[in-house]
DRENLUMVO-980051 format. One record per atom (N, C-alpha, C): x, y, z. Coordinates in steps of 0.1 Angstrom, whole numbers, plus 2048, in hexadecimal, padded with zeros to 3 digits. Atoms other than C-alpha are relative to their C-alpha. Layout:
// residues N
XYZ ...
***
This chain:
// residues 302
7FA809809 7C882B8FC 80A8067F7 7F67FA809 7E68308E6 7FE7F97F2 80280680D 7DE82A8C1 80B8057F6 7F67FB809 7FD83C8B3 80B7F57FE 7F680A804 8178278A1 80C8087F9 7F47FB807 83A82D892 8027F57F5 7FE80980C 83B81D86F 80C8037F9 7F47FE808 85E81B862 80580E801 7FB7F27FE 86683D871 7F580A7FD 80B7F7803 84484C867 7F680080C 8098007F5 830857885 7F28037FC 80E7FE804 80A853882 7F87FF80D 8098007F5 7EE85A89A 7F87F3803 80680E7FF 7DE838893 8067F87F5 7F980980A 7E981A87E 7F97FF7F3 80880280D 7D0820861 80580A7F6 7FE7F880B 7DB82D840 7F77FC7F5 80880480C 7CA82C81E 8097FC7F5 7F7806809 7D9817803 8028087F3 7FD7FA80D 7EA8257E4 7F77FC7F5 80980380B 7D38277C6 7F27FF803 80E8017FC 7B38267D9 7FA80D806 8047F47F8 7B28497E8 80480C7F8 7FB7F4807 7C185F7CD 80A807808 7F87F77F8 7D287C7DE 7F780680B 8097FC7F5 7B58807F7 7F58097FD 80A7F6802 7A189B7E7 7F27FB7FF 80D805803 7848857DC 7F97FB80D 8068057F4 77F879800 7FE80A80B 8007F57F6 78189A813 7F1803804 80E7FC7FD 75B8A0811 7F97F4808 80680B7F9 75487D820 8077FD80E 7F98047F3 76E87983C 80A80C804 7F67F77FA 78588E852 80E7F97FE 7F3806803 7A8886843 80980180C 7F77FF7F4 7B7891864 7FF7F4809 80180C7F7 7AA871874 8077F47FB 7F880B805 7BF85B85E 80F800806 7F28017FC 7E184F86A 80A8057F5 7F87FC80B 7EF854847 7F97FE7F3 80580180E 7E8857822 80C7FB7F7 7F780480A 7FB842809 7FB8057F2 8067FA80C 7F78567E9 7FF7F67F4 80080880C 7EF8497C7 80E7FF7FA 7F2803805 80D83A7B5 80480C7F7 7FB7F4807 8228587A9 80D7FD7F9 7F5803808 83B85678D 80880D7FD 7F87F5803 85786D781 7F98097F6 8087F980B 842877762 7F27FC800 80E805801 81C87675C 7FF7F37F9 80380D807 80E854753 7F18007FD 80E800804 7EE84F740 7F87F4805 80680C7FB 7E882C74D 7FB7F77F4 80580A80A 7D780F73B 7F28057FA 80D7FD806 7B9811723 7F47FA808 80C8067FA 79680B731 7FA7F57F8 8038007F2 7847F773D 80B7FC809 7F48027F7 79C7F775B 7FC7FB80D 8058057F3 7867EC778 7F57F77FE 80B80A801 7707CE77D 7FD7FA80E 8048057F3 75D7C479C 7FF7F0800 80080F7FF 76279F7A7 7F97FC80D 8058057F3 7557897C3 80980480B 7F97FB7F5 76079A7E3 80D8077FD 7F47F9803 7797B07D1 7FE8077F3 8017F980D 7827C27B1 80E7FE7F9 7F4800809 79B7C0794 80280E7FB 7FD7F3807 7AD7DF788 80D7FF7F8 7F47FF808 7C67E676D 80280F7FC 7FF7F1803 7C980C771 80D8037F9 7F37FE806 7EE80B768 80780C805 7F97F57FA 7FA825780 7FE80E7FA 8027F3806 7EA84376F 80280A80B 7FD7F67F6 7F6862781 80680C7F9 7FC7F3807 7FF887779 80F802801 7F27FE7FF 824883782 80480780D 7FC7FB7F4 83988E79F 800810801 8007F1800 83C8B3794 7F2805803 80E7FB7FD 8168B7794 7FD7FD80F 8038037F2 8148A57B6 80680A809 7FA7F77F7 82D8BC7C6 7FA80E800 8057F3801 81D8DB7B9 7F1801803 80F7FF7FE 7F88D27BE 7FB7F780B 8058097F7 7F18B37D2 80780180E 7F98007F3 80C8B67ED 7FB80C809 8057F57F8 8018D97F8 7F27FE806 80D8047FB 7DE8CC7FC 8017F680B 7FF80A7F6 7E88AE810 80680680D 7F97FB7F5 7FE8C3827 7F6808809 80A7F97F8 7DE8D4834 7FB7F780C 80580A7F6 7D68B4848 80B7FA809 7F78067F6 7E58A5867 8007F17FF 7FF80E803 7ED883858 80D7FE7F9 7F3803807 80D87284C 7FE7FF7F1 80180180F 813875826 80B7F77FC 7F780A806 823857816 7FE7FF7F1 80180080F 82A85A7F1 8037F37FA 7FD80D807 82783A7DD 8078037F3 7F77FC80B 84383C7C3 8017F47F7 7FF80A80A 8438287A3 8098047F4 7F77FD80C 85A825785 8017F47F7 7FF80A80A 862811766 80E7FB7FF 7F2804801 88880F76B 80680480D 7F97FC7F3 8A1812788 80380E800 7FD7F2801 8AC83377B 7F4809803 80D7F87FD 88884077C 7FD80080E 8038017F2 88383479F 80A80A808 7F57F77F9 8A48467AA 7FD80E7FE 8037F1802 89B867799 7F4804807 80C7FD7F9 8798667A8 80380280F 7FD8007F2 88785F7CA 80880D804 7F87F37FE 89F87D7C7 7F680C802 80A7F57FE 8818947C2 7F87FE80D 8078027F4 86D8847DE 80880380C 7F87FE7F5 88A8887F5 80080F804 8007F27FD 8878AE7F2 7F2805805 80E7FB7FC 8618AF7FB 7FE7FE80F 8048017F2 8518B381C 7F57F5802 80980C7FE 84289081F 8067F880B 7FC8087F5 84487683A 8077F37FC 7F980C804 850858826 7FC7FD7F1 80280480E 851846804 7FD7F1801 80480E802 8408257FB 8057FC7F2 7FA80380D 8558167DF 7F87F47FA 80980A807 83D8047C7 8087F67F7 7F980A808 84E7E47BB 7F67F57FE 80980B800 82E7D17B8 7F38027F7 80C7FF808 8147DF7A0 8007F67F4 80080A80A 80A7C3788 7FA8057F2 8077FB80C 7FA7DA76E 8088097F6 7F87F8809 8177EA75C 80A7F67FA 7F8809808 82E7DB742 80F801804 7F27FF7FC 84F7E8751 80180580E 7FE7FB7F2 85C7EE774 7F77F980A 8098057F5 8497E8795 8027F1802 80080E7FC 8417C3797 80C7F87F9 7F5806807 85D7BB77E 80C800809 7F57FF7F7 8757C579A 7FD7F880D 8048037F3 8617B97B7 7FE7F1804 80380E7FE 85E7937B3 80C7F8806 7F48087FB 8827897BE 80780880B 7F77FA7F6 89A7907DB 80980A7F9 7F67F7806 8B479F7C3 7F980C7F9 8077F5806 89B7B47B0 7FC80B80A 8047F77F6 88D7C47CF 80C807806 7F47FA7FA 8AF7C97DE 80780A7F7 7FA7F7809 8BD7D97BF 7FA80E7FF 8077F3801 8A27F47BB 80180780D 8017FA7F3 89F7FA7E0 80E806804 7F37FB7FD 8C57FE7E4 80380D7F9 7FE7F4807 8C78187C9 7F880C805 8087F57FB 8AA82C7D6 80580480E 7FB7FD7F2 8B882A7FA 80B80A7FF 7F57F8801 8D783B7EE 7FD80F7FF 8047F2802 8C485B7E5 7F5805809 80C7FD7F9 8A785A7FD 8037FF80F 7FE8007F1 8AB865822 7F37FE808 80D8027F9 88686282A 7FD7F1802 80480E7FE 875843838 7FC7F97F3 80280780D 87482981C 7F97F2803 80880C7FF 85980E81B 7FF7F97F2 80180780D 85A7F47FF 7F37F87FF 80C807802 8397E77F2 8027F47F7 7FD80D806 83A7C27E9 7F47FA7F9 80B807807 8267AD7D1 7FE7F2806 80380E7FC 81478D7DB 8027F67F5 7FF80980C 81A77E7B8 80E7FA800 7F38067FF 83976B7C4 7FE7F2807 80080D7F9 8427487D0 80280180F 7FD7FE7F2 8507547F1 80180F803 8007F27FD 848776800 80C804809 7F57FD7F7 865773818 80C8057F9 7F47FC808 8807777FD 7FF80F7FD 8017F1803 87479A7F0 80180880D 7FF7F87F4 86F7A5814 80E801806 7F27FF7FC 89379C81D 8088097F7 7F97F8809 89E7AD7FE 7FF80F803 8037F27FC 88E7CE809 80880380D 7F97FD7F4 89C7CB82C 80F8017FE 7F2801803 8BF7C2820 80580D7F9 7FC7F4808 8BF7E1809 7FE80D808 8017F47F7 8B77F9826 7F3806801 80D7FA7FE 8927FD824 7FC80180F 8057FE7F2 881809844 7F47F8803 80C8087FE 8627F483F 7FC7FA7F3 80680580C 84E7E0826 7F1801801 80F800800 8297E181C 7FC7F57F7 80580B807 8157C480F 7F27FC805 7FC80480E 8027B77FD 7FA80A7F6 8067F980C 7FC7C97DC 7F67F57FA 80B808806 7E27B97C5 8057F37FB 7FE80D806 7E17957BA 7FC8007F1 8037FF80E 7E3791794 7F47F67FD 80C808803 7C0785788 7FA8037F3 8067FE80D 7AA78376A 7F17FC801 80E803801 784782763 7FC8017F1 80480080E 773779742 7F18017FF 80E7FE803 752784734 7FC7F47F7 80380D807 74376272A 7F78037F3 8087FE80C 72C773710 8088057F4 7F77FB80B 7477866FC 80D7F77FF 7F48097FF 76276C706 80D808800 7F57F87FF 77978970D 80280480F 7FE7FC7F3 78979472E 7F980D803 8077F47FC 7767AF741 80980D800 7F77F5800 7957C5743 8078017F2 7F97FD80C 7A57D5724 80E7FA800 7F28057FE 7C77CB732 8007F1802 80280E7FE 7BA7A7735 8017FB80E 7FE8047F2 7C87A2758 80180D808 7FF7F57F7 7C87B8776 8037FC80E 7FD8037F2 7CE7BA79B 7F37FE808 80C8037F8 7B57AA7B2 80280580F 7FF7FA7F3 7AE7BC7D3 7F37FE807 80C8017F9 7947BD7EE 8007F480A 80180B7F6 7877A4809 8047F27FB 7FD80D805 78D7877F2 80F7FC802 7F28037FF 7B378A7F6 80580180E 7FB7FE7F2 7B479081C 8077F4806 7F880B7FA 7BE76D827 80E7FE7FA 7F2800806 7DB76D80E 80880B806 7F97F57FB 7E578F81A 8057FE80F 7FD8037F2 7E478583F 80B7F6801 7F580A800 7F9766838 80D8067FC 7F37FA805 81377A825 80680A80A 7FB7F67F6 81579683F 8067F880C 7FA8087F5 81B77B85A 80E7FB7FB 7F4806804 83676A845 80B80B7FE 7F67F5802 84778B83C 80580580D 7FC7FA7F3 84779885F 8097F6808 7F780A7F9 85777786B 80E8007F9 7F4801808 87277B850 80980C802 7F87F47FF 87D79F857 7FE80780D 8027F87F4 8827B7874 7FA80D7FE 8067F3803 8767D6863 7F07FF801 80E8007FF 8517E0868 7F87FD7F3 80880380B 8357D5851 7F3808800 80D7FA802 8187E9843 7F77F67F9 80880B805 7FC7D083D 7F48057F9 80C7FD807 7E17D2823 7FC7F57F7 80680A808 7CA7BD80E 7F37FC806 80D8047FC 7A57BB813 7FB80680E 8047FB7F3 7A27D0833 7F580A7FF 80C7F7800 77F7DF838 7FB80280D 8057FE7F3 7797DD85D 80C80180A 7F68007F5 78C7E387E 8057F2803 7FC80E7FE 78C7BD883 80A7FB7F6 7F680480A 79E7B8862 80D806803 7F47F97FD 7B87D286C 8077F980C 7FB8077F4 7BD7C088E 8077F37FC 7FB80D805 7C279F87C 80E8027FA 7F37FD806 7DE7AE868 80B80480A 7F67FC7F6 7EF7BD886 8047F4809 7FD80C7F9 7ED79C899 80A7F87F8 7F7807809 7FE78D87B 80E8067FF 7F37FA800 81B7A687E 80180E7FA 7FF7F3806 8117C686D 80080B80B 7FF7F57F7 81A7E687F 7F580B7FD 80B7F7805 8007FA86B 7F97F97F4 80880680A 7E67F3851 7FB80B7F6 8057F780A 7D8802831 7F27FB7FB 80D803805 7B4803825 8008047F1 8007FE80F 7B17FF7FF 7F38007F9 80D802807 7937F17ED 7F5804808 80A7FB7F7 77F7F980C 7FB80E7FD 8037F2804 78081D800 7F68017F5 80A80080B 76B8147E2 7F37FB805 80C8057FB 7528027F7 7F880B807 8067F47F9 74C82180D 80B80A802 7F67F77FF 75F84180D 80580380E 7FB7FF7F2 761841833 8047F3806 7FC80D7FB 76C81D836 80D801809 7F37FF7F9 78F827842 7FE80580E 8037FB7F3 78083B85F 7F97F5809 80780B7F9 76A81D868 80B7F6806 7F68097FC 78A80886A 80780680D 7FA7F97F4 79A822882 7F77FE80C 8098017F5 77B821898 7FF7F1805 80180E7FC 77A7FB897 80C7FB808 7F48037F9 79E7F98A3 7FE80580F 8027FA7F3 7958108C0 7F67F8808 80A8087F9 7777FB8C9 8067F3805 7F980D7FD 78C7DB8C9 80980280C 7F77FD7F4 7A57EC8E1 7F880280D 8097FE7F4 7897F68F8 7FB7F3805 80680D7FC 7797D38F8 80A7F7807 7F68097FA 79A7C2901 80A807809 7F87F87F7 7A87DE917 80F8017FB 7F37FF806 7C67E3900 80480F801 7FC7F37FD 7D980290B 8098067F4 7F77FC80A 7F28038EE 7FE7F77F4 80280880B 7EA7F78CB 80C7F87FB 7F3806804 80F7EF8C5 8027F3807 7FD80C7F8 80D7D48DF 7FA7F37FA 80680D806 7F87BC8C9 8087FC7F3 7FA80380C 80F7BD8AB 8087F3801 7F980D801 81B79A8A2 7FD7F680B 8038087F4 80A78A8C0 7F77F47FD 80880C804 7F776F8AC 8077F3807 7FB80D7FA 7FA74D8BE 7FD7F57F6 80180A80A 8007338A3 7FD7F2807 80480E7FB 7F17108A8 80C7F77FE 
***
């Protein structure tokens, strides 16, 4: 069986990556899983300078999911290149750096640094709902996505994947904006903006009031958007949103995703991503599928 895929010019041994912000830079998971078995690692959102993130509480468990308002806390790209990247290079897995910024200039300067590093690709974060500037502020319209992606594309030679937000009226428009600006692929969905209230204190559970909803609760929305986006563009799609089993991953690939990311599943069990890899292989054996790429986008609509 062939489980290898080519995602936007990034070669991976299997179609399973771990979603940005749910796996750190891999260190915490090494004692639980063999990182070499992953197709790729999408790093925690990395910015030009260190970010402290939002004040706690920043995570709240919900029915079939979780809310988070971490706010892209990270040590900055200089720390990443000196400490985390050498660690990740020990493993035989694709390294995709999730890049975030609060202005176009910041995105561009960060992309210039990332272009000099020995990484496999960049995931441009235009979709985080938990920061006051940048990210989703650019990612909700065709023009916004196209503008940022175009400027980053000018300075970045590496494969470029644009991460899209589901908090839009039409997912097709931002997807086309990324493609028209020269992106090599798109990833979706990031979290849905949500809120939960403590009925005893009458205050939101999160200090930031609202946060991003992820986990199995969002999967049907994610599958729908992956299907719509894949129909709107010719570039490949990295699908994510509530994937915890191999069957979930297959569903996304039938909808049009060339590869998938496991996110909140990593909080359910630290080896959940490996279970997804094994689940895909079992599905291929069950239905005598020789090449995983052959099922991409083959859903038969009613």
